[in-house]
C-alpha positions in Angstrom: 82.1 170.4 94.7 82.3 168.2 97.8 85.8 167.2 97.0 86.9 170.9 96.5 85.3 171.8 99.9 87.2 169.0 101.6 90.4 170.2 100.0 89.8 173.7 101.3 89.4 172.5 104.8 92.8 170.8 104.7 94.6 173.3 102.5 93.5 176.3 104.6 96.6 175.5 106.6 99.1 173.4 104.8 101.1 172.8 108.0 98.1 171.6 109.9 97.1 169.3 107.1 100.5 167.8 106.9 101.4 167.5 110.5 98.2 166.9 112.5 95.4 164.3 112.4 92.0 165.7 113.3 90.1 163.5 115.8 86.4 163.7 116.6 85.5 164.7 120.1 82.2 164.9 121.8 80.5 168.3 121.7 81.0 170.5 124.8 79.9 173.9 126.0 81.1 175.4 129.3 79.9 178.8 130.3 80.6 181.4 133.0 79.8 185.1 133.6 82.4 187.8 132.9 80.9 191.0 134.2 77.6 191.5 132.3 78.4 189.1 129.5 78.2 185.3 129.2 81.3 183.5 128.0 81.0 180.0 126.6 83.9 177.7 125.6 82.9 175.5 122.7 84.6 172.2 121.8 85.1 171.5 118.1 87.7 168.6 117.8 91.1 167.4 118.7 94.4 167.5 116.6 97.0 164.9 117.3 100.4 166.1 116.3 103.3 163.5 116.0 106.5 164.4 117.9 108.6 164.2 114.8 110.5 167.5 114.9 108.4 169.3 112.3 106.0 171.2 114.6 107.0 171.3 118.3 110.7 172.1 118.9 111.3 172.8 115.2 114.7 174.2 116.1 115.7 171.4 118.5 114.9 167.7 118.3 112.1 165.2 119.2 114.2 163.7 122.1 114.2 167.1 123.8 110.4 167.5 123.2 109.8 164.0 124.5 111.7 164.8 127.7 109.4 167.8 128.4 106.3 165.7 127.7 107.4 162.9 130.0 108.2 165.4 132.8 104.5 166.4 132.6 103.3 162.8 132.6 102.2 162.9 129.0 102.9 160.5 126.1 106.2 161.4 124.5 105.5 160.5 120.9 102.7 162.9 120.2 101.1 166.2 121.3 97.3 166.3 121.5 95.8 169.7 121.0 92.2 170.9 121.5 90.4 172.8 118.7 88.0 175.1 120.4 86.1 178.3 119.9 84.7 181.0 122.2 81.2 182.5 122.4 80.5 185.9 123.9 76.8 186.7 124.6 75.8 190.2 125.7 75.4 193.8 124.7 72.8 192.8 122.1 75.3 190.6 120.3 76.2 186.9 120.0 79.9 186.9 119.0 81.8 183.8 118.0 85.6 183.9 118.0 86.9 181.4 115.4 84.9 178.6 113.9 87.0 175.4 114.1 87.7 172.8 111.4 84.3 172.6 109.9 81.9 169.7 109.4 83.9 167.8 106.9 86.9 167.6 109.1 85.2 166.1 112.2 84.2 169.5 113.6 81.6 169.4 116.3 81.1 173.2 116.7 77.4 173.2 115.5 76.5 170.6 118.1 78.5 172.5 120.8 76.6 175.7 119.8 73.3 173.8 120.1 74.4 172.8 123.6 74.9 176.5 124.4 71.3 177.1 123.1 72.5 179.1 120.1 71.6 178.4 116.5 73.9 179.5 113.7 71.5 182.2 112.3 71.6 183.9 115.7 75.3 184.6 115.6 75.8 188.3 114.8 79.6 188.6 114.6 82.5 186.2 113.9 85.9 187.3 115.0 88.9 185.5 113.3 92.2 185.3 115.2 93.9 184.1 111.9 93.2 182.3 108.7 94.4 178.7 109.3 92.0 176.0 108.5 91.3 175.0 112.1 90.0 178.5 112.7 88.2 179.4 109.5 87.1 175.9 108.3 83.7 176.3 110.1 82.8 179.5 108.2 81.3 177.3 105.5 78.6 174.7 105.9 79.2 173.3 102.4 80.4 174.5 99.0 79.3 178.1 98.6 77.2 178.0 101.8 77.7 180.2 104.8 77.5 178.4 108.1 76.5 181.7 109.9 74.4 183.5 107.3 73.6 186.6 109.4 77.0 187.2 110.9 79.5 189.9 110.0 83.0 188.3 109.7 85.7 190.4 111.3 89.5 190.1 111.0 92.5 192.3 110.8 93.3 194.0 107.5 96.7 192.1 107.3 95.0 188.7 108.0 92.3 189.2 105.3 95.1 190.0 102.8 96.9 186.8 104.0 93.8 184.7 103.5 93.1 186.1 100.0 96.7 185.6 98.9 96.5 181.8 99.5 95.2 180.2 96.3 93.8 177.3 98.4 91.3 179.7 99.9 89.7 180.8 96.6 86.4 179.1 97.3 86.2 180.4 100.9 87.1 184.0 99.9 84.4 184.0 97.1 81.8 182.9 99.6 82.6 185.2 102.5 83.9 188.3 100.9 80.7 190.3 101.1 80.5 189.5 104.8 84.0 190.5 105.8 84.8 193.7 107.6 88.4 194.4 108.5 89.8 196.5 111.3 93.0 198.0 112.5 94.7 196.6 115.6 94.2 198.5 118.8 90.5 199.2 118.1 87.3 197.7 119.4 85.5 196.3 116.3 82.4 195.9 118.6 82.1 197.5 122.0 83.8 195.5 124.7 86.2 193.4 122.5 89.7 194.9 121.9 91.8 193.6 119.0 95.5 193.2 119.8 98.0 192.6 117.0 100.3 189.6 117.6 102.0 188.8 114.3 104.4 185.9 113.8 102.1 182.9 113.7 100.5 184.7 110.7 101.0 188.3 109.5 97.7 189.5 110.9 97.3 187.1 113.9 95.1 188.8 116.4 94.3 188.4 120.1 91.0 189.5 121.5 90.5 190.9 125.0 86.9 190.8 126.2 86.1 193.4 128.8 83.0 193.7 131.0 82.3 195.0 134.5 85.9 195.6 135.3 86.9 192.0 134.3 88.9 190.8 131.4 89.5 187.6 129.4 92.2 187.3 126.7 91.7 184.9 123.8 95.4 184.2 122.9 94.7 182.5 119.6 97.7 180.5 118.4 100.3 182.3 120.5 100.8 179.0 122.4 99.6 175.7 121.1 100.5 173.1 123.7 99.7 173.6 127.4 102.9 171.6 128.1 105.5 172.3 125.5 104.6 175.8 124.5 104.7 176.9 128.1 107.8 174.9 129.3 109.8 176.0 126.3 108.4 179.1 124.7 111.8 179.7 123.3 111.5 176.8 120.9 110.2 177.5 117.4 107.0 176.0 116.2 106.6 174.7 112.7 103.1 176.3 112.3 104.5 179.9 112.6 104.8 181.8 109.3 107.7 183.8 110.8 109.3 181.5 113.4 111.5 184.2 114.9 108.7 186.7 115.3 106.3 184.1 116.6 108.9 183.0 119.2 109.5 186.6 120.4 105.7 187.3 120.5 105.0 184.1 122.5 107.8 184.7 125.0 106.7 188.4 125.6 103.1 187.5 125.9 103.6 184.6 128.4 105.8 186.8 130.6 103.1 189.4 130.6 100.3 187.0 131.4 102.3 185.3 134.2 102.9 188.7 135.8 99.4 189.9 135.4 97.6 186.6 136.2 95.0 187.6 133.7 92.4 185.1 132.8 92.9 183.6 129.3 91.3 181.4 126.7 93.7 179.2 124.8 91.8 177.4 121.9 94.4 174.6 121.6 94.8 173.8 125.4 92.7 171.0 127.0 89.0 171.9 126.9 87.6 174.3 128.0 90.9 176.1 127.6 90.2 178.7 130.4 92.8 179.4 133.0 95.9 181.4 133.9 99.6 181.3 133.1 102.0 180.9 136.1 105.8 180.7 136.4 108.6 183.0 135.5 111.9 183.4 133.6 110.7 181.7 130.5 109.4 178.5 132.1 105.6 178.6 132.6 102.8 176.3 133.7 99.0 176.2 132.9 96.5 176.5 135.8 93.2 175.6 134.3 90.0 176.8 135.9 86.7 178.5 135.1 85.9 181.3 137.6 
């Protein structure tokens, strides 16, 4: 059983298993107020992705990716990604958006939750941006054991179908099925959190906009992975996307919108805590980190 659980954590996203090495990171929890709710960025782990042409710049070449990385002062042979989650506390709920890699893949989310003074049974709702292993791996604490026993698990209808259709997810699906509630895009599955369809990375990939007191924060999920490469060259395909053309189009449109609106965003794969704003124009963007 332990072996099958470990296989699930890696097979939940075959691309991530093949092209990234999870690395342990210390737990972290950084909070701020957004209107009447408390937002907490939670660290889970790191993923180190080799610059080998399979993930970043999948339609160009490693030399071009290396040049972008060097221009930003980063190592040019790899791309290091955060693996983080978001907690929303308020309105009588404790909502967790995504669950990280899980405990058997170096995930530190439970320790980060403890630092935020939240225990797993207190979580009322879990929102899933998409069904890859670094976002759903933390749903289980072990074979057949829910990590968040009292939480309703919410995801888009199309994404739940995508998760169920992957044979590698059979054990996960069997464990969580009774807890899953699906929704249609453009609705608020709970008050104050708007679900926005952003297909391409996966068929039901979903962004979540948290609204309170006239303020907004957008969790962009996997619309952009690297705070360097994904922003400098959003027109390059990424190997993780199920539909590379649709993923590219979605990424380019979203970044243009965010650069124009200067809306506060959470990017779970950007450097922790992944809170900041997108700046720039004409398809060349930059990351301005900062917690308000």
